[in-house]
Structures are given as C-alpha cells and as structure tokens.
LOZA-660850 format. One record per residue: residue number from 1; residue in three letters; z, y, x of N, C-alpha, C in turn. Coordinates in steps of 0.05 Angstrom, whole numbers. Each point is the difference from the previous one (the first is absolute). Last residue first. Example, Ala and Ser with C-alpha at 12.3 -4.5 7.8 and 13.67 -1.06 7.14 Angstrom:
2
PT   num   residuo      npz      npy      npx     capz     capy     capx      cpz      cpy      cpx
PT     2       SER      142      -45      257        1       24       16       14       22      -15
PT     1       ALA       -1     -115        6        0       24      -18        0       24       18
***
This chain:
350
PT   num   residuo      npz      npy      npx     capz     capy     capx      cpz      cpy      cpx
PT   350       UNK     -331     -103      -57       19        2       12       -3       16       36
PT   349       UNK      -41      -54      -66      -13       27        3       24       15       11
PT   348       UNK        6      -92      -29      -26       -6       20       -5       36        4
PT   347       UNK       33      -25      -97        9      -11       32      -21        1       18
PT   346       UNK        1       32      -95       -5       17       21       10      -13       30
PT   345       UNK       14      -41      -86      -28       13       -4       -7       16       25
PT   344       UNK       85      -44       -6      -25      -13       -3      -31       13       -2
PT   343       UNK       82       52      -11       -2      -16       33      -29      -27       -2
PT   342       UNK       30       46      -86      -15       24       13        0      -12       36
PT   341       UNK       32      -67      -65      -26       15       -2      -11       22       14
PT   340       UNK       91       -9        3      -15      -34       14      -33        7       -5
PT   339       UNK       66       61      -34      -14        3       32      -15      -20       14
PT   338       UNK       38       37      -92      -23      -15       -1      -11        3       30
PT   337       UNK       75       53      -48       11      -28        5      -26      -29        4
PT   336       UNK       -9       96      -37        2      -14      -15        5      -31        6
PT   335       UNK        7       90       61        0        1      -34        4      -26      -14
PT   334       UNK      -44        0       80       30        2        8       17       -3      -25
PT   333       UNK     -101       -2        5       21      -26       -3       28        8       -2
PT   332       UNK      -41       70       -6        2      -13      -25        2      -18        8
PT   331       UNK       -9       46       74       20        8       -9        2       -8      -36
PT   330       UNK      -73      -23       58       37       -8        4       10        7      -10
PT   329       UNK      -81       36      -22        2      -27       -3       22      -17        5
PT   328       UNK      -19       92       25       11       -3      -35        2      -33       -7
PT   327       UNK      -27       21       93       22        6       -7       14       -8      -26
PT   326       UNK      -96       12       20       16      -25        7       22        6        7
PT   325       UNK      -42       72      -25       -3       -8      -15        6      -35       -2
PT   324       UNK       28       73       64       13        0      -25      -10      -14      -17
PT   323       UNK        2        8      104      -15      -15      -15       10       -9      -32
PT   322       UNK       34       70      103       -5      -19      -28      -25       -5      -16
PT   321       UNK       11       24      115        2       15      -33       -9      -25      -18
PT   320       UNK       57       21       96      -21      -20       -8       -5       10      -30
PT   319       UNK       12       64       86       12      -10      -21      -13      -24      -12
PT   318       UNK        8       84       89       -8      -22       -9       14      -14      -21
PT   317       UNK      -10      114       18       11      -28        1       -4      -34       -3
PT   316       UNK      -33       96       -7      -12       -8       17       18      -18        9
PT   315       UNK       -2       61      -78       16        6       25       -8       -7       20
PT   314       UNK      -39      -30      -76      -13       25       -1       18       10       28
PT   313       UNK        4     -101        4        8       19      -26      -17       33        7
PT   312       UNK      -40     -117       25       18       31       13        2       19      -29
PT   311       UNK      -17     -109        8      -14       16       -8       19       33       23
PT   310       UNK       -6     -121      -23        3       21       23      -10       25      -18
PT   309       UNK      -22      -69      -69        5       -2       31       17       23        4
PT   308       UNK       24      -46      -91      -18       14       13       -1       -2       28
PT   307       UNK       55      -64      -65        1       27       12      -21        2       15
PT   306       UNK       80      -62      -63      -37        0       -1        9       22       19
PT   305       UNK       81      -59       18      -17       20      -14      -25        4       -3
PT   304       UNK       33      -93       39        9       37        4       -9       11      -20
PT   303       UNK       33     -114       11      -15       19        4        5       40       -1
PT   302       UNK       37     -116        4        6       22        8      -26       18       -1
PT   301       UNK       71      -80      -48      -28        4        0        2       31       11
PT   300       UNK       64      -84      -16        6       25       13      -32        4       10
PT   299       UNK       19      -87      -19        9       23      -28       -5       17       -6
PT   298       UNK        4      -62       75      -18       -2      -15        0       10      -33
PT   297       UNK       79      -13       54      -25       20       22      -23       -5      -15
PT   296       UNK       80      -18      -67      -11      -10       24      -21       23       15
PT   295       UNK       82       -4      -92      -24       15       13       -4       -7       28
PT   294       UNK       70      -21      -74      -22      -19        5      -22       10       17
PT   293       UNK       84       50      -19        6      -26       16      -34      -16        3
PT   292       UNK       25       89      -30      -19       -5       18       -1      -24        9
PT   291       UNK       71       30      -50      -25        7      -30      -28       -6       21
PT   290       UNK       87        0       34       -7      -15      -13      -27       -5       -7
PT   289       UNK       18       74       51        0      -23       17       -7      -28      -22
PT   288       UNK       31       80      -43      -29        5       20      -14      -23        8
PT   287       UNK       85        6      -24       -2       -1      -28      -27       -7       15
PT   286       UNK       57       28       68        2      -29       -5      -24      -12      -27
PT   285       UNK        5       97       22      -15      -15       20        0      -32       -4
PT   284       UNK       45       58      -52      -19       12       -1      -25      -27       16
PT   283       UNK       92       13       10       -4      -16      -15      -23        8       -8
PT   282       UNK       18       51       71        6      -29        7       -5      -20      -23
PT   281       UNK      -50       97      -11       21       -5       13       14      -37        3
PT   280       UNK      -75       76      -30        3      -29       18       19       -7        7
PT   279       UNK       -5       89      -39       -2      -16      -22      -11      -33        9
PT   278       UNK        4       91       46       23      -12       -4        8      -18      -21
PT   277       UNK      -92       -2       78       10       29      -29       41      -22       -9
PT   276       UNK      -34       -9      104      -11      -16      -23       15       22      -25
PT   275       UNK      -10      -14      111        0       12      -10       -1       -3      -29
PT   274       UNK       21      -42       99      -16       -9      -24       18       22      -13
PT   273       UNK       17      -37       82      -19       27        2      -17       -1      -21
PT   272       UNK       80      -48       16       14       23        2      -31       19        8
PT   271       UNK       -2      -97      -42        8       20      -15       10       33       12
PT   270       UNK      -45      -79       50      -14       19      -22       12       21       -8
PT   269       UNK       47      -73       42      -18       13       22       -7       22      -14
PT   268       UNK       43      -58      -48       25       13       19      -18       22       13
PT   267       UNK      -37      -76      -51        1       32      -17       13       20       12
PT   266       UNK      -24      -83       45      -20       21       -1        6       30      -21
PT   265       UNK       74      -74       20      -19       12       23      -23       23       -4
PT   264       UNK       27      -59      -66       20       17        3       -5       18       27
PT   263       UNK      -56      -65      -18        1       16      -28       21       22       12
PT   262       UNK       12      -78       45      -27        7        9       -2       27      -17
PT   261       UNK       68      -49      -23       11       19       22      -30       12       12
PT   260       UNK      -11      -58      -70       20       25       -5        5        9       23
PT   259       UNK      -77      -81      -22       19       10       26       11       34       -5
PT   258       UNK      -71      -46      -57       29      -18       -1       18        3       23
PT   257       UNK      -77       58       -9        9      -10      -25       25      -12       -6
PT   256       UNK      -61       -9       69       19       36        8       11       -1      -18
PT   255       UNK      -55      -78       11       27       -7       17        8       34      -14
PT   254       UNK      -76      -13      -55       31      -12       -5       20       -6       31
PT   253       UNK      -80       80      -21        4      -28        5       33       -7      -10
PT   252       UNK      -26       90       -5        9      -18      -28      -21      -31       17
PT   251       UNK       11       66       71       20        8      -18       10      -20      -24
PT   250       UNK      -83        4       58       23      -10       15       28        5      -12
PT   249       UNK      -80       31      -36       -9      -25        1       26      -14        6
PT   248       UNK       -2       87        7        4       -7      -29        0      -36        3
PT   247       UNK      -23       53       72       24       -1       -5       10       -5      -22
PT   246       UNK      -92        2       17       17      -15       26       31        1       -2
PT   245       UNK      -58       52      -56       -3      -34      -13        9      -15       17
PT   244       UNK        6       90       34       18       -9      -24       -4      -21      -12
PT   243       UNK      -56       22       72       21       -4        9       27        0      -21
PT   242       UNK      -95       21      -23       11      -28        4       21      -15       17
PT   241       UNK      -15       90      -37        2      -22      -27        4      -21       17
PT   240       UNK      -17       67       56       27       -7       -1       -7       -7      -28
PT   239       UNK      -82        2       31       14      -13       26       34       -3       -9
PT   238       UNK      -57       49      -51      -11      -31      -11       15       -6       14
PT   237       UNK        6       86       23       10       -6      -37       -7      -24        1
PT   236       UNK      -39       22       72       18        3        2       23       -5      -20
PT   235       UNK      -96        9        0       10      -23       -3       28       -8       20
PT   234       UNK      -34       95      -44       -3      -25      -12       12      -34        2
PT   233       UNK       -2       75       63       24       -4      -15       -5      -17      -21
PT   232       UNK      -71       -4       69       19       13       -4       20       -3      -10
PT   231       UNK      -90      -39        4        9       16      -23       19        9        3
PT   230       UNK      -31      -54       70      -21       19      -13        5       24      -15
PT   229       UNK       68      -41       73      -13        0      -25      -16        7      -17
PT   228       UNK       58       11       77       -8      -18       14      -23      -10      -30
PT   227       UNK       67       72       -7      -23       13       15      -28      -23       10
PT   226       UNK       93      -13      -47      -22        4      -21      -24       -4       20
PT   225       UNK      109      -30        0      -19        6       11      -23       14      -10
PT   224       UNK       96      -25      -20       -2       29        7      -39        1       19
PT   223       UNK       42      -91      -26       -6       23      -33        2       25       16
PT   222       UNK       19      -58       69      -23       -4      -16      -11       10      -23
PT   221       UNK       77       12       47      -17        6       25      -23       -3      -20
PT   220       UNK       71      -36      -41        6       27        0      -23       19       13
PT   219       UNK       10      -93        4       -4       11      -29       -1       25       -1
PT   218       UNK       33      -35       90      -30        3       -8       -5       -1      -32
PT   217       UNK       86        0       22      -12       22       14      -29        4       -3
PT   216       UNK       46      -71      -49        7       24       -8      -14       18       21
PT   215       UNK      -40      -82       12       19        3      -13       15       26       -1
PT   214       UNK      -77      -80      -23        2       29       12       27        1        1
PT   213       UNK      -87      -71      -10       30       -6       -1        6       28        5
PT   212       UNK     -105      -16      -33       18       -4       30       35        8      -15
PT   211       UNK     -108      -23      -37       24      -12       -6       15        9       25
PT   210       UNK      -94       29        6        9      -15       -9       28        3       -5
PT   209       UNK      -41       57       87      -23      -13      -35       14      -23      -15
PT   208       UNK       58       60       76      -23      -25        0       -1       -6      -29
PT   207       UNK       57       70       68        1       -5      -36      -34      -13        4
PT   206       UNK       84       29       84      -31       -6      -10       -4      -10      -29
PT   205       UNK       66       80       60       -9      -30      -17      -23        1       -9
PT   204       UNK       28       79       47       13      -32        8       -4      -19      -10
PT   203       UNK      -20       83      -40       30        2        0       10      -25       12
PT   202       UNK      -95      -29      -34       17       31        7       27        0        0
PT   201       UNK     -106      -55       -9       18        2       17       20       26       -5
PT   200       UNK      -75      -75      -62        7       24       27       20       -1        5
PT   199       UNK      -65      -62      -65       10        1       22        4       25        5
PT   198       UNK       -4      -11     -104      -20        4       19       26       -6       35
PT   197       UNK       30       -5      -87      -35       -4      -12       -6       -2       26
PT   196       UNK       81      -44      -26        3       18       18      -29        2       -8
PT   195       UNK       88      -37      -59      -24       -8        9      -20       31       20
PT   194       UNK      107      -51       -9      -18       23        1      -31        3        7
PT   193       UNK      112      -46       -5      -20      -12        6      -28       26      -17
PT   192       UNK       98        5       40       -4        3      -18      -39       -7       -4
PT   191       UNK      102      -20       60      -17       18      -16       -8       -6      -17
PT   190       UNK       71      -40       37      -20      -15        3      -23       20       -8
PT   189       UNK       92       32      -38       -1      -25       12      -30      -14        3
PT   188       UNK       43       81      -51       -7      -19      -18       -5      -25       27
PT   187       UNK       26       82       27       17      -11      -15        0      -28      -10
PT   186       UNK      -69       55       48        5      -13       16       32      -13       -9
PT   185       UNK      -62       63      -58       -6      -26        1       14      -14       35
PT   184       UNK       40       80      -36       -4      -23      -17       -7      -20       -2
PT   183       UNK       12       65       65       24      -10       -4       -3      -26      -18
PT   182       UNK      -69       66       13       -3      -21       25       37      -16       -1
PT   181       UNK      -16       64      -70      -18      -11       -4        9      -20       27
PT   180       UNK       50       77      -15       13      -22      -18      -18      -25        2
PT   179       UNK      -16       84       39       13       -6       11       18      -33      -12
PT   178       UNK      -73       70      -46      -15      -16       28       32      -18        7
PT   177       UNK       16       30      -97      -11        9       23       -5      -15       25
PT   176       UNK        1      -10     -117       10       -4       30      -14       11       20
PT   175       UNK       12        4     -119       -8       15       25       12       -6       26
PT   174       UNK      -15      -21     -109       10       -1       16      -17       11       18
PT   173       UNK       14        7     -113       -7       -5       26       14       -5       23
PT   172       UNK      -21      -20     -116       12        7       26      -14        3       25
PT   171       UNK      -46       -1      -86       37       -2       -7       18       -5       25
PT   170       UNK      -94       63      -30        5      -27       18       37        4       -8
PT   169       UNK      -89       23      -63       30        1        5       -2      -12       27
PT   168       UNK      -97       23      -22       10      -18       -5       32        8       11
PT   167       UNK      -85       29       27       -5       19      -31       28      -26      -19
PT   166       UNK      -39       29      101       -2      -22      -17        2       -7      -25
PT   165       UNK       12       89       37      -20      -11       11       -2      -30        0
PT   164       UNK       82       35      -20      -26       21      -17      -33       -7       14
PT   163       UNK       79      -46       22        5        0      -23      -26        7       -3
PT   162       UNK       29       20       85      -27      -28       -2        3       -4      -31
PT   161       UNK       45       77       28      -24        3        6      -11      -25      -10
PT   160       UNK       84        4       -7      -16       12      -23      -31       -1        8
PT   159       UNK       64      -36       56      -21      -21      -15       -2       26      -28
PT   158       UNK       24       35       81      -24      -12        7       -7      -27      -24
PT   157       UNK       62       76       -7      -26        8        4      -21      -25        8
PT   156       UNK       92      -15        3        1       -5      -23      -34        7      -13
PT   155       UNK       32      -12      102        2      -20      -18      -23       -6      -39
PT   154       UNK        7       93       70        8      -34       -2      -14      -17      -14
PT   153       UNK      -37       89       17       24        0      -18       16      -18       -3
PT   152       UNK      -76       26       63        9       22      -15       31       -6      -17
PT   151       UNK      -33      -71       62        1       29        9       14       19      -18
PT   150       UNK      -35      -75      -46       24       -5        5       20       23       25
PT   149       UNK      -96       -1      -30       11        8      -23       31      -12        7
PT   148       UNK      -84      -12       55       27       30        6       17       -2      -25
PT   147       UNK      -62      -65        9       16       -8       13       18       31       12
PT   146       UNK      -82       -6      -53       14      -13      -18       27        0       20
PT   145       UNK      -70       78       15        2      -27       14       26      -17      -23
PT   144       UNK      -38       87      -44       12       -3       19       -1      -34        6
PT   143       UNK      -10       97      -74      -10      -23        8        5       -9       39
PT   142       UNK       74       59      -69      -40       -6       -3        1      -25       21
PT   141       UNK       91       32      -36      -18        5       39      -22        0       -2
PT   140       UNK       60      -26      -79        2       15       16       -6       20       21
PT   139       UNK      -19     -100      -23       18       11       -9        5       32        0
PT   138       UNK      -78      -55       54       26       -5      -13       11       25      -11
PT   137       UNK      -91      -50       13       11       15      -22       26       -6        4
PT   136       UNK      -74      -40       69        5       -2      -32       20       24       -2
PT   135       UNK      -55      -54       81        2       25       -5        7       -7      -29
PT   134       UNK       14      -67       83      -10       -1      -32        2       33       -9
PT   133       UNK       32      -44       89      -12       22      -14      -22       10      -19
PT   132       UNK       52      -88       21       11       26       12       -8       30      -10
PT   131       UNK      -17      -90      -56      -11        1       33       13       35       -2
PT   130       UNK       32      -83      -59      -16       29        4        5        4       21
PT   129       UNK       12     -109      -50        5       28       27      -17       24      -16
PT   128       UNK       46      -80      -59      -21       14       13        5       27       15
PT   127       UNK       32     -114      -34        6       33       14      -30       11        7
PT   126       UNK       42      -76      -82      -32        8       17       21       28       13
PT   125       UNK       34      -97      -43        9       26        6      -17        7       15
PT   124       UNK       31      -77      -81      -27       15       17       16       23        9
PT   123       UNK       44      -57      -63      -23      -15       11        1        8       25
PT   122       UNK       54       39      -72        9       -7       27       -5      -11       13
PT   121       UNK      -36       34      -85        6      -28        0       19        2       31
PT   120       UNK      -33       76      -15       10       -1      -25       24      -30        3
PT   119       UNK      -51       35       96      -10       -1      -37       21       -1      -12
PT   118       UNK        5       63       81       13      -32       -6      -13       -4      -30
PT   117       UNK      -30       79       86       -3       -4      -20        9      -38      -14
PT   116       UNK        1       81       84        9      -27       -7        3       -5      -30
PT   115       UNK      -42       71       80       10       -2      -27        3      -29      -15
PT   114       UNK        5       68      104      -14      -26      -16       13       -5      -30
PT   113       UNK      -15       57      105        8        8      -32       -3      -24       -7
PT   112       UNK        8       46      100        8      -23      -15        9        4      -29
PT   111       UNK        3       68       49      -27      -13       20       -5      -29      -14
PT   110       UNK       56       90      -36        2      -31        2      -29       -8        0
PT   109       UNK       66       81       53      -36       -8      -16       15      -31       -1
PT   108       UNK       81       79       41      -22      -24       -4      -25        1      -23
PT   107       UNK       57       80       74        3      -12      -28       -9      -33        1
PT   106       UNK      -29       71       89       30       -7      -15      -14       -8      -34
PT   105       UNK      -28       21      111      -12       -5      -29       25        1      -10
PT   104       UNK      -21       13      100       -8       24      -14       -9       -7      -40
PT   103       UNK       14      -61       80      -15       -3       -8       -2       25      -14
PT   102       UNK       87      -28       34      -20        1       19      -33       12      -11
PT   101       UNK       68       -4      -58       12       24       13      -35       -5       20
PT   100       UNK       14      -72      -46      -11       17      -17        1       21       12
PT    99       UNK       35      -66       35      -23       -4       12      -10       18      -24
PT    98       UNK       92        5        6       -8        2       23      -29       -5       -1
PT    97       UNK       42      -21      -81       -4       31        9      -12       -1       25
PT    96       UNK      -37      -78      -55       31       15       23        0       34       -4
PT    95       UNK      -63      -46      -72        7       -2       30       17       11       -1
PT    94       UNK      -62      -30      -90       28       11        5        5      -11       35
PT    93       UNK      -76      -31      -63       -5        3       29       37       22       13
PT    92       UNK      -15      -73      -97        9       26       13       -8       -2       26
PT    91       UNK      -27      -53      -78        8       -9       16       -3       36       25
PT    90       UNK        8      -47     -108      -12       21       12       16      -15       28
PT    89       UNK      -22      -35     -109       16       -1       31      -13       21       25
PT    88       UNK        7      -17     -125       -5       13       24       16       -5       24
PT    87       UNK      -19      -55      -98       18       11       16      -14       13       31
PT    86       UNK        0      -44     -108      -13       17       20       14       14       15
PT    85       UNK      -17      -72      -87       21       13       11      -19        8       29
PT    84       UNK      -37      -39     -111       14       -2       31       14       19       16
PT    83       UNK      -28       -7      -86      -27       13       13        9      -11       26
PT    82       UNK       51       -2      -91      -15      -22        4      -26       -5       27
PT    81       UNK       30       95      -53       17      -24        1      -13      -28       15
PT    80       UNK      -16      110       23       -4      -20      -18        8      -30        7
PT    79       UNK       19      113       32       -4      -29        7      -12      -14      -28
PT    78       UNK      -26       96       39        6      -19      -26        5      -20        8
PT    77       UNK        5       81       73      -15      -18      -23        5      -22      -18
PT    76       UNK       42       89       36        0      -14       10      -19      -14      -21
PT    75       UNK      -11      109        9       12      -35       -6       -2      -17        4
PT    74       UNK        3       89       67      -21      -10      -25       23      -22      -12
PT    73       UNK       16       56       79      -10      -31        3      -15       -9      -28
PT    72       UNK       52       88       15      -24        1       15      -18      -36        0
PT    71       UNK       99       29      -11      -20        7      -27      -28       -3       10
PT    70       UNK       56      -74       31        5       22        6      -21       11      -21
PT    69       UNK       51     -102        9      -34       22        1        4       24       -1
PT    68       UNK       58      -87       37        6       23      -20      -39       12        2
PT    67       UNK       77      -90       49      -28       20       -2        1        8      -32
PT    66       UNK       74      -15       81       -6        0      -31      -25        8       -1
PT    65       UNK       46      -56       87      -15       20       -6       -2       -3      -36
PT    64       UNK       46      -54       93        1       -2      -37      -14       37       -3
PT    63       UNK       11      -82       92        9       30       -8      -18        3      -35
PT    62       UNK       50      -90       53      -33       17       -2       10       33       -6
PT    61       UNK       66      -81        5        4       12       27      -28       30       -6
PT    60       UNK       20      -80      -57        6       28       -7        7       19       20
PT    59       UNK      -25      -98        7      -27       20      -11        6       26       -5
PT    58       UNK       70      -64       31      -20       11       28      -20       14       -8
PT    57       UNK       66      -31      -68        8       18       28      -18        5        6
PT    56       UNK      -31      -62      -49        2       24      -12       12       21       16
PT    55       UNK        5      -85       31      -33       10       10        1       25      -26
PT    54       UNK       81      -44        0       -7        3       29      -25        9        1
PT    53       UNK       27      -37      -82       21       34        5      -10        7       29
PT    52       UNK      -35      -84      -21      -13       20      -14       18       26        5
PT    51       UNK       17      -94       32      -14       21       20      -20       24      -14
PT    50       UNK       45      -89      -34       15       18       13      -14       23        6
PT    49       UNK      -69      -47      -49       34      -10       -2       15       26        6
PT    48       UNK      -92       23       -3        7      -20        2       28       -4        7
PT    47       UNK      -72       73      -28       18      -15      -17       10      -32       -1
PT    46       UNK      -52       64       53       24       16       -7       19      -17      -16
PT    45       UNK      -93      -29       30       16      -13       13       41       16       -3
PT    44       UNK      -91       37      -43        3      -28      -11       23       -8       14
PT    43       UNK      -23       87       14       17       -4      -16        3      -29      -17
PT    42       UNK      -59       33       66       18       -9       12       20       -7      -22
PT    41       UNK      -92       33       -7        5      -19       -8       26      -15        6
PT    40       UNK      -24       91       12       -8       -5      -29       11      -26        1
PT    39       UNK       -9       42       82       34       -7      -16       -8       -3      -26
PT    38       UNK      -76      -13       55       21      -12       11       29        6      -25
PT    37       UNK      -65       57       -7      -10      -13      -15       25      -37        8
PT    36       UNK        3       75       52       11       11      -20       -6      -24      -22
PT    35       UNK      -14        6       99       30       -7      -12        0        0      -32
PT    34       UNK      -84       22       46        3      -26       -2       29      -10      -16
PT    33       UNK      -35       79        9        1        0      -19        3      -30       -7
PT    32       UNK        5       53       84      -17       -1      -14       22      -15      -25
PT    31       UNK      -46       11       93        5      -17       -8       13       -1      -44
PT    30       UNK      -18       83       64      -13      -28      -12       19      -18       -9
PT    29       UNK       -2       88       66      -10       -6      -28      -11      -19      -13
PT    28       UNK       57       18       88        9        8      -29      -21       -3      -20
PT    27       UNK      -19      -17       94       28      -15      -10       13       21      -18
PT    26       UNK      -87       26       21       -4      -33       -6       32       -4       -6
PT    25       UNK      -29       79       34        2        3      -15       11      -29      -23
PT    24       UNK       -7        5       99       24       13      -20        1        4      -30
PT    23       UNK      -79      -37       60       19      -17       -3       29       20      -22
PT    22       UNK      -80       48       -7       -8      -23      -12       37      -28       12
PT    21       UNK      -19      116        6        5      -28       13       -4      -27      -13
PT    20       UNK      -50       72      -54       29        7        7       -5      -18       22
PT    19       UNK      -74       51      -35        9      -14        2       29       -1       16
PT    18       UNK      -73       60      -53       24        3       12        9      -29        3
PT    17       UNK      -82        6      -44        1       26       13       24        4       22
PT    16       UNK       -7      -67      -68      -30        0       24       -1       23       19
PT    15       UNK      109      -23      -40      -30        5      -16      -28       -4       20
PT    14       UNK      121      -18        0      -34       11        8      -22        1      -23
PT    13       UNK      106       -4      -13       -9      -14       18      -22        5       20
PT    12       UNK       68       62      -60      -26      -11       -8       -9      -24       35
PT    11       UNK       82       60       -8        2      -26       -6      -21      -11       -8
PT    10       UNK        7       94      -26       18      -15       17       -2      -25        0
PT     9       UNK      -77       45      -55       25       -1        1       12      -15       25
PT     8       UNK     -101       49      -23        8      -26        9       38        5        5
PT     7       UNK      -85       51      -52       25        0        6       11      -22       15
PT     6       UNK      -74       34      -48      -14        8       28       31       -3       14
PT     5       UNK      -11      -22      -95      -19       -9       13      -11        4       29
PT     4       UNK       66       16      -83       12       -5       35      -18      -16       10
PT     3       UNK       22       64      -97      -19      -17       12       17       -9       34
PT     2       UNK       59       47      -52      -21        6      -24      -18      -32       27
PT     1       UNK      110       40      -15      -16      -21        7      -26        9      -15
***
C-alpha cells in the first residue's frame, strides 16, 4: 500500500465532513488509557501478603500479544543505558459486532494514544498524549493518521509507528478497550475527582466548571466530548488526562493501596479488557509496581507531543500536521532521560 490521503478506514469515527453519531461513538471512544496507567501502578498492591497469587491469577485474564517488527518497519531505535523506560498506552475504539454492523464499520483504532516515560530513578512519570489525527509515517502504509496504525497492523504496528516517530524504543505496551473503563472507575468506589474546564451538559449529565466527582458513566461521557470546546480534540485530550489523573490519585492513595480486596477487584475488573505484550507478565508487573512505590500524584506530569495546526491532505482528509523542529527537542529529552527539564521549559503550552 502507498498513501492513504483520500481513504478513510472502516471504523473511522468521524471527520469534519463526515460526522458520526456522537452518542453512539462516545460509548466506545474513550476513556482510554485511563486503566492503562492504572495498571502500571497496580503492581504496588500485588505483593500484599496472601493476596499475591489471587491477584496474579486475575491479571492473567488479559490477552497477550507478541510484538515484532516487520520487514517494512525499519530498525528499532537504539536503547540507551540510563535513559529510563517507555510504555505505550492505547485506548481502543473496538465495538461490539452488533454496533459495528449497525454503523457499517469494522476494526478498531487507537483514539487514545499515550507515551509514558518513567525516569531512570523511578521518581517521575511523564504521560504524553498524541492527537488521534496526527499525520505521520506508518511503516508499510505511507502517511496517515497515527490512530490508523492499530487498524492497519494491530498492536505491533502501533508500537513500530510510535517508536519510529519519537525515536526511542518502547519497553512495553498495553491496550484497553472501552468496556473495562466504566467498571474501573466504579470499582474504585466513590468516583474520581476531575477538573472540568467549563460548564456544559451532555448525555443527560451536567458538568460544572471546577472540580467535580464523576462515576464511571459520567467519566465516559465527559471524555468523549469535543464539540463544546473551541479547540475540539485537543481539549478532549486534556480531559482524558484529567480523568486519568483522577484515577491515578485514587489508585495511589493510602486508602486504596492498603485495601488488598479493592486492588484485587480492580485488577479483576480491568484484566479481561486488557491486552499487553508478552513480556509484561505478572512478575514484571510486581517488579514495576515496586519500582514505582514512591510515586505520588504530584510526580505524574501530563503533556502533549508538539504539533502544528489542522490541515487537509491532497486527498481532502482532515488531519493534524506535525512540528518536526519541536519534536526533535522532545526526542532528545526522551533519549537522554531529561524530561524534567523539557517539562519545566514547556509547562503551560500543552
């Protein structure tokens, strides 16, 4: 295959010329990677006494995939000692067969894509979101929206696409589909506190500017909205990060980590909807959780990859242009584990 400027894949949710039913689309597109970073810190609770084996068994309900590079994917970026670790978190828009058939679409796209960089000293975590319509090179398929990589070639191609774009190797990948998200928020109990950017109503729910407590259904409704905001999908990315922060705050609170039963329920709720690479097994999760045991919500830093504005391809597709000069600065920060400096210099621009 070559360019896909004028081709919309089956399963493409919408563009400016072809709006989808927001209500139907919203029950699939979102939340996201919320459970994914949650999974990164769940390992902390996996070592609690007699619950260890049960928690491992719950985690093993996930789907496992092997990540390999194809002939057209090029060489993997070189790993650099002492440069921290990188995880790719994907939120899938996979729909039920019934809903897909009714909408005449199939397949799945990663409407949520986040790169998580854990510093070498395990003291800081940087969570970088990608606009779903970012126009990049997809190995073997030419230039297309970055969220199309998952549909073209599954998790493996999504990993290769991001590795090629950011210039650092991905250590592990995790994907969660929407079905696990509402349950994740509700399993935590008491909802999650989320900063709402402005007052609006959607899906029968009222959202009020300021900090609001959201249950699972409300959180799903909130993160799928874009039309209420002047910058559309970019604000939706920030809203997704806000809900993720609310989940992370709840997960790493002393109350949550001291309740092995709640941790077991959370893992049991998420795992059936989780896909990871084969290297991210239960033992690896325990090790990861222990390495991040001192991380608190203030150590989680949210940002977005640099990008230019919306543009139109030669085939008439609406996409988001890249900003290669600014991306080179981010690439260097990732390669040298200097994300702290990068974040300090760019805070307020995301």
